[in-house]
N, C-alpha and C positions, 0 to 999 in steps of 0.2 A: 848441710843441706837446708834448703828453705822449707819451712812446715806448709802443708797444703792448707789453702784457704777454707773456711767452714761458712757456711752460709748462717746468718743470723736466724735465730729461733724466734718465731712469732706465731701466736696462736689468737685466731680470729672468732667472735661471736658477736652476732648481732653488729651494732655499731661500732663495738669495741675491739681493740687490738691488744695483747699482753705482749710485749717485748721481753723475752727472756734474758736476753744479753744486757740489753740496755737498761733492764728492770725499771721498765716503764709502762703505764696504761693510757691507752690513747683512746678517745672517743671522736670517730669521725675524722682522724689526724691530728686532734688537738690534745695535748698531754692533759691528763686527770693527776691531780695530787694523790699519792698512795703511799702510805707509811710502809716501813718494811714488813712488820708482821701481818698486815693485810694483803701486802703483795705476797708473801710466802704462801698464806693459806689461799688465795686465789691459784696459785701455781700447782699447787698441791690437789685442789679440786678438778684443776684442768688436766692435770696429767691423766686422771681417771674419771672422764665424764660420764655422767649416769651410775657412778658407782659409791656407795656411802664410803666417805673419810672419817673415821671414828676420832672421837674425842682424844682419845688414848694417843694415837699417830700424830694428831696435832700437838700435843704436849710434848711429846718426844723430839718433834721437829722444831718447835718455837722456843721450848722452856728446856733444855737439858737437866739431867739428874741433879746437876749442882746450881741449879738456880731455883731461888726460893721466892715464889710469887703465890699469889691468890690465883689458883690456875681458873677456876670457873668465871671470875670477874673478869680478868685478863683476856680471857679466849671471847667471852661474849662481846668485850668492848671492841676487839679486833674485828670481829665478824660484823658488828654494827658499824664500824668506820669502812668497811668493805661494801656492805649495803648502801651506805649513803653515796660512796665514790660511783657505783653502778646504778644508782637510784633505783634500787630494788625494795621491794616491801615483804617483810617477814610473813606476813598475812597472806599474801598473795604473790608469792614470789615466781620472778621471770628467769631469774640465774640461779640463787643459791637457795636449796631447801633445806630446813631443819628438820632434822628427826630427833625429837625430844629424847635426851638422854644419851642417844646414840652417836650422833655427828652431823656431818652435813654432806649435800650432795648437789653436784652441778647439774642442771635439769636443762639448760638450752641447748640447741644444736650447736656445733662446734665445727668451724671449716679450717681449712689450711692445713692438716695433719699430713704428714708423709708416711708413707709405706702401710698405713692403716688409718682409721678414724679415730683412734685413741692417740693422744700426744705423748710420745716418748721423750721425756725430758732427760736424755743421755748426750754425752759427749762424742763426738765422732773420732775413731780410732785413725792410725796412719793408713795410709794407702798402702796395699799388699804389694810385694815386689813380683815383677813378672817372672813366669819360669824359664829357665835357660833354655835356650835352643837345643835340641837334639843334632847331633853331627850326623849327616848322611854319608854312606860309602858311596865311592865314584862308580858309576856304571860302566861296563865295557864298551869300546867306542860302537861295535856291531850292535848294540842293542840300544842305542842311544835314540834312534829315530822313533823305534817302536815304542819306546818309554814316552817319548813325547807326543805321539799322535793317538796311542792307546792309553797308556797310564794316567796322563794327566787329566784326562776328561773324566775318567773313572775316579781319579782321586778326588777331583772337583765335586763330582756327583756325591761322593761319600762324605766330603766336608758339608755339603750343602745339606745332605739329610741329618746329619750330626747337629748341625748348626740349629737346624728346624726343630730338631726334637730336645736340644740340650739349653739353648739361648732362649729365656724368657721373654715370652711376648708381650707387648704393651697390653694392658688389662683396662677392662672399663673401670670408671670410677665417678662419683658424685661430685660435681663442682660447686653446687650450693642448692639452697633450700628457699622456697616461697609458700606462705601459707596462703591456700586458696579459699578455704571455708572458716566461719568464725563463730559458729554457734553452738559448739561443744557437744552435738547431740550423738548418740551413738549410731555409728556408721557402717554398712557393708562395702562391697566392692563396686568400682565404678566401671563406666564405659563413656566413649566419647565419639562425638561427630566432628571433630575438630574445632567446633564454636562453643559447645556446652559438654558440661560432665553431667552424668544422669547416675544416680547412686541410691542405695536403699537406705533410710533413714529413720530411727526409732522417733515417731512424734507423739509425744504423750506415752501411750500403752500400745500403740499400733505401729505397723512398718508402712512407710509410705515412699514413693520414689521421689527423690529430690534432685533439684538441679541447679547448676551454678555455670557462670561464664569460666572458662579456661584460665583466663586473666585474674579470677577471683572476683570476690564481691559478696553481695547478699544472697542467701540461698532461698529457695522457694519450692513449694510442694506440686509437683506436677498433677493436675486433677485427673483422677480415676473413679470408675463408679465401685473401685474395690476397696474392701474393708484394711486389706493386708497385702501388699505387693512389693516385689524388688525387681529391678532391670536386670536381664540375662543377656542383652544383645540387642544389635541394633542392625538394621536393614542396610544393605550395600550403598543404597542412594539417600540414606538417613531419613526416609519416609514415615519409618515406624520402629518402634522399640519390641522387643521380645521380653514379654513381662510375664512373670510367675506370680501366682496368687494362692494364698493357703487360708484354709479356715481350721482353727483350732491346734491341737499339738500332734495329733495322731496320724494325719494323713501328710502327703506329698503336696506337690505343686501342680496347678493347671495353668496351661500355657495358653498366652493371647497375644495378639499382634495389636500394638496401640498406636495408631495413626499420630505423627507429629506435624504441626505443633497440636493439633487437636482432632477429634473426631471420634466416632463410636469404635469400640474394640472388638476384635474379632476372635472368638476360640479356636485355637489351632488343634485339631481332633478332640478325642473324648478323655484324653490320657490323663492319669495322675502320676507326675513324674518326681524325680529327686533333683535333676538338672538338666537343662536345655541347651542349645546353642544353634544359630544358623550357620551355613557354610558360606564361605566369604563372598559367592556370587547369589546368596538367598535360595539357591534351587533346592535345598535339603535342609531338614530340621534333624537334628540329632540329639537324642534324649536316653537318659538312664532311668531304671526303676529298679532299684535293689542291686543285685550283681550284673543286671542285663543291660547291654548298649543297644540302641533301636536306630535305624535311619528311615526317614519318612520323606515324603516331598516337601517343598518349603511350606504349604498351606496344612500341612500335618497329615495328608491321606496318604495311603498305601505304604503304612510302616511295615517294618521287618527286622527281626533280631539279627543283630551284627555280631555279637561275640556275649559271652557270659564270662565274668571276671573272677567270681567266687566270694566278693563281699560287696559292700555297698559303694556304688560309684557316685562321687560329686564333682561340681566344678568342670564339666567337660568344656574344652576348647579346641577349635580348629585352627590347623596351620595356614597361614596367609595364602599359600598356594593350592590348599584344600586337600593335601596328600594324606594327612595323617591327623588323628585326634589324640590331645592328652588330658589326663583327668586324674583326681586322686581318688585311691581305693581306702575306704576307712574300715577298720577293725573294731567293730562295736565292743569287743571284750577288752581292750586297752586304750581304745581311743587313738591308735596310730592311725598315721596317714602317710601314704607313700604315693609317689608321681609314677603312671604309666602311661605309655603310648600303644596306638594301634594303628595301622593303615587303613586307609577308607574302604580298602577291599575286604576288611575284617581279617587280615592276615598279620603277622608279626606283633601279636600281643607280647608285650614283656616292661618290666620295671624299668624306669629312666635312669635311676642312681642306685643301683644295688649295692648295698654294703656302705653306701656315703655316710650315712646318719646311723649309728648304733640304734638310737632310739627316734626313729622317722617320725617327724611333725612336719611334714611339708604339704604345702597346698596353693591354691589360688594362684595359677601359673597364667602368663599372657606372653605370646610373642610380640616382637617387634614388628612394624609393619612391614619391613623389607624380610624378615623370617631369619635374621642373623641370629637374632638372640633369642632366649625364652627366659622370662624373668618368673620368680616365685617367691614365696615367703617360707622361712624355717625358722623353728623353735629350738634353739639350742643354749645351754647353760643357763636356763631361767629368762633368756630374751628371745624376741621375735624381730628378725630382720629380713631385708630382701636381699636376694642373690640372682646374678645372672649365669645362664649356662649358653656357652657360644655353640653354634650348630657347626660342626666339621664336615670338612671336604672328603671325599670318598678316597683319594690317592693321596700317599703320604701322610696321612691324617696321623695328628696326636691325639690320644685320648682327651677331650675336652672334659675339664673339672670346673664345677660352680666357683665364682669369684662374689666374695661378699662385698655388697655394696654400701650397707648402712651399719652404724654399730652405737645405737644410742644416741642421746638419753632417753628417745620416744621409741617405743615400738612401731615398727612398720610393716603393713600387710598389705593385701589386695593390690597389686601392682598392676597398673594400665599405662602403655606407653601412647605418647601423642602422636597425631596422624603425621606429622613431620618426622617424628623420630627423635626429637631433641630432648624431651623432658619425659620423665616418669610421674604417673599421677599415683598417691599411695595414702593410705590412711594411717596418719601419726597419733599412736595412744599412749596415754599415761594414766592408767585406771586411778580413780578416787572417789571416795564416797563417804557420807556421813549419816549416822544413826539419828533418827527423829523419832518423837513420842507427841502423840495428839494430845492436846490439852483444850477442855471444852472452851475454855475461855480466851486462850493465847494462839490457838491453832498449833500446827506441828512446831515444835522446840527442840533443840538439839539434846542428844542422850548422850552420857559418858564423855561428856565435853566435844561431842561431835566426833569421835574418832573415827577413821576410815576403816569400817568394819562391816559384816553381814551376817546373816544367820544367827542372829539372837536367840539365846535360851534362858529363862531364869530358873533356878532353882525352886523347888516346891515351897519353900520358906519365904522365897523372894528377895533373899539375902545375897545370893551370889548369881553371877551370869556366866555363859560360855559365848564366844562369838569367833569368826573367822575373819582374819586380819586382810585387808585388800591394800594392795595386790598380791600380798606375800602369800595368801592361802593357809596361813597357819592358824592352827586353833590355840586359843587362848581363855583363861578363866580370871576372873576377878570378883571383888566385891560389888554390889549394886551402885556404889558410889565411886566405882573406878579404880579403887583402891586395893593394894595386895594383888596387883595383876602377875601372874604366871603363863608362860609360854609351854603349851602341853606337847606339840608337836614340831618336829624339827626335819630339816633334809629336803628330799626331793617329794615328799608326801603333801598332796594338796587335801585340804580339809573341807567338810560341809556338813549343814544340818546337825548340830549337836544337840543330844538331848540328855538333861539330868535325871537321874535315878530318883525314886521318890525319897530315899533317905539321903540324897546328896552327897553320896559316896562314890559313885561313878557317872561316866559319861558315855553314850553310844553316840557315834557319830560316822559320817562316810569319808571315806579316805580313797586316794587314787596316786600311783606313780605312773612314770613313764613306761614302765613294763607292767602294771597291773590295772585291771579295770576299776570301777567304783565298787567299793566293798564295805561292810559293815564291820566296825571296830569297836571295842571298848578299851576303855582307860579310866584310872583312878583319878579322882579330883585333884590329887598332889601330882599328877603327872607320870605317875609309875603304872607298871602291869600293862601296857599296850599289848593288844592281841586281836587277832582276827575273830569275830563272833562266830562264823561259820567257817572253819577250815576248808579249802578246797572249794569253796562256794566260786560259780561263775559270775556272780552280781550280788549286789546288796546294797538297796535305796531307800532312804526316808525311814530309818528305823526309829521306833519310839517303844516307851514303856508301857507295861500294863500298870494299873494303879497300885497293885501290890508288890510291884517291883521284881516278880519272880519270872516274867516273860517280857519278850521282845517281838514285836511286829514289825515287818518290813515287806518290801517288795523284791522279788528275785529275778524279775525279767531285766532283759538288757535295754538300757534307754536308748531312745535315736533310732531303732528300727522301724522300719516302714512296716505297712500292715503285709507286705508280701513276705516278710521275713519271721521267723519263728520269735515268737514272743516271751517263751519260757514259761515256767509254774504259776506265776502270779504272785498272790500275797500269802504269807506263810507267818505263823507265829513260832517262837524258840522257846523252851524251856530252859532257863539258865542252869538248873540244877543238873537235868538229865541229857540237856543238849538235843532232845527229840523235837523234830519240827512237824508243826501240823499245817496242812494246807487249808485255806479258806475256800469253801465251794464255790463254784462260779465265778472265780476271781481273778481268772487268767487275763483279762482285759482290763485290769484295774490298777491303780497305782497310788502312793501317798496316801497310806494307811494313818489314820489317827483314831488312838484307843480314848473313849469317853471316860471322864474321871470316875464314874462309878462302875466302870467295867464291864457294862452291858452290850455297848456298841462298838462298833468299828466303823468309821467313815472313811470314805476313799473317793477318788475321782475316775470317771471313763478315760480309756486311753487318749481320748482326743481332747480330753480337759473339758468337755461340753456338758457332762453330768456330776452331779454329787450325789454319792449313793450311799446308803447305810445299811450295815450287817448287822441284825440281832441273832447275838450268840445265843440266846434261849432257842428261838424258834429256827435257827440257822439259815434264815432267808434274807435276801437283800432287798432293798426298796428304794425308789428314786426319790430323793428329797426335792430337787431343782433341776431346771436345765437352763445352762447360760454358760459364757466362759469364763470359766474359773481358775482364779491364781492358787494361793497357798490357804488352805482351810485351817481353822484354828477352833477347838473347844474352848469355849467360856470356861472359867474356873469352877462355876456351878453345874456345869454339864448342861443347862438348859438350851444352850445357843452352841450354833457353829457359825464364826465369823469367816469372811472371806473376801478377798480383792476379786475383780474380774481384770481380765488380761485380753490383750489382741483385740481393744475396743478402742474406738475414738473418744468415748466418755467414759473414762476409768471411775470406778466407784468401789467404796467398802461397804459391805452388806453383813446382815447376818440373819441366820434363819431358826425359828423357835422349833425344837424337836417336837414338842407335844402337839402343836397342831399345824405345823408347816407353814407357820407365817413368815413371810419375807420382807424385811425391814432395810432400808437404805441408811445407813450409819453417816457416811460422810462422803463428798466427792473426792476423788484425786486427781480431778481434771486440773491441768497446768503443773501438777507436780512432776518434777524431772526425776525419775525412779532409775536407780542403778540397775543394770542388766547382767547379772551374775551368771555362774555355770549352770544354775536352775530358774533362769527368768529373774523377774524383780521379786526379791522376798519381802513379805509382809508378817506382822505377827501380832502378838497382844502382850503387854505390860501385866503385872501382876493384879492393877484394878481392872483388866479388860480394856485399858485404851490402846487404840489402835498403834503399832508402829511400822514405820517403813524405812527405807534407805534411800536417802538422796543422792542423785549422781553429782558429783562434782569432778568428774573426769575433763581430762584434755583429749578430744579425740577430733582432730580435723583432718580434711584432704590437703596435702601438701604436693607441689610440684618440684620434683627434684631434676635440676639440672644435671646432665650427665654426659660423659664422653666415651664414646664406645668406637674403638678401633675397627 
């Protein structure tokens, strides 16, 4: 019997196509010369785009155990030849990324995969034989007409129902990608009027409303009188944007209507909210504050509570027909985020995908203009991707299940569908950063060879450093010159803000998992003895050591709560020998504590990040040192100054304030410095000589247009 025909296997990326059967690499249809070993390396990388292929895996594939070569030299040579064929640069890769001493990763979008976005390099099996027909018994003559007129229609109906439920339906899929923006800046969700995209973008150290043509091109900032703003919606006729503005870190958003293309903004009500949206006809404003959802007139007047969910509500979206709202409910205890739905009448409140994700991290949903699909982002297995959910019909309905649309190498989020329904606009992200130290003669220079890391901490003697890798969020320690690197945390725990004990034997830091909130942990500097600092604690932020190493100060409040939510007990100290906790008086609204080198003072920030406070442990009193938008406070090593950066401002600077006379001095300007925005904002600190340190953002974060096919 003739063998079934198989389709040639080809993988496309950019202008290139790799023919796996013909073993050829082509660029725009022209064959590119590529030797066997570089070809095999490229095939292995394309088999798992976005995933690290280790050097050991490559060695086993290319040089079996009975082959004797200088492996490192041969592999480096083969990768170099591959890069030459692709026109790739190891310092600024577009296709093949090198992970030092670990392996390589294919980082460009891959198109043309079947069954999933990952390329499966497998041979097709034979076509299974059809099942044998089942013999039917012959009906009696007197029942024949009855069977024909009654039984056959019923049988056809049953077959139709079974086919509807069992036969897989055609699923939505991504056909191609087009990059829309090209500035690399941090971006939030976008909205569109069909001609332009409007989105939130980090400009310097403030958030502004960016805009770009839907066809792509140069981005620009939409002029507004606000220091920090983001687009939340657009009027049905495209005449105005719904804009949320904020001040500092402790409050929600003010809601404004901003005329397009220009005009004076108008405040909608006097609310401070967490999220807001206009109804499709613009007649209603829907907004949330804490766990409550409200409905008002389109101009913000006449608000009334619609429902109370029980936890914080963000990301409100209204269905195209206005019949229902969807939103994410965030649990501040562990950061989980689940999608919910409620009818416009306030009835029918329920989770959208109960039990679908064991560790829910779904958000940022958006309907297609025809209301047939709901798109959202979900974080699973360490990656963030886009998913679509079909809206089901009420009769013969088969339960709709989400369909994954993207699968690396970029993380995708914040989807919004074009007005014609043919494209999805989404933010594609690949986090990277670079540690920088300020030199008085040379300016900012790379530190630790510019590794992608943040949250740096030096040991008391300046010989060791601890830091958090980006984007892995793992805790590492090494010598100050980068040698003797040791990874301290593993698995699904994300780490942040480490601090060395005065004797250099332990590190206290923050850690979180998909099931636990940010808590304070202790670990030995050799990576052993990991334990929670305060068992059964509800939170543990920004822990730091007392000068004698006997106690730790930290914040026990839940971060991210709005002022209408419980704040927690505030700042406390923990005696490491007895485990006894002592709460600082009057500190329930403060966070980010820092113990002075002489042990007398504890500095902290107000919950809105607008005041630097100082607690005198002798007098047991707080006093205000300065009032401005504060970033990270750090004591100088002699204890005479507190250094800090400003945040959420157009002109960011590095300052210091002298404790003895409260004299404020500008150290340097951060204007033009593209700082990396991590879990806790843009980190800054001090080197052992008190020179400022920052983290420069080298991420790829752009808006992409995803052509898609939706049945």
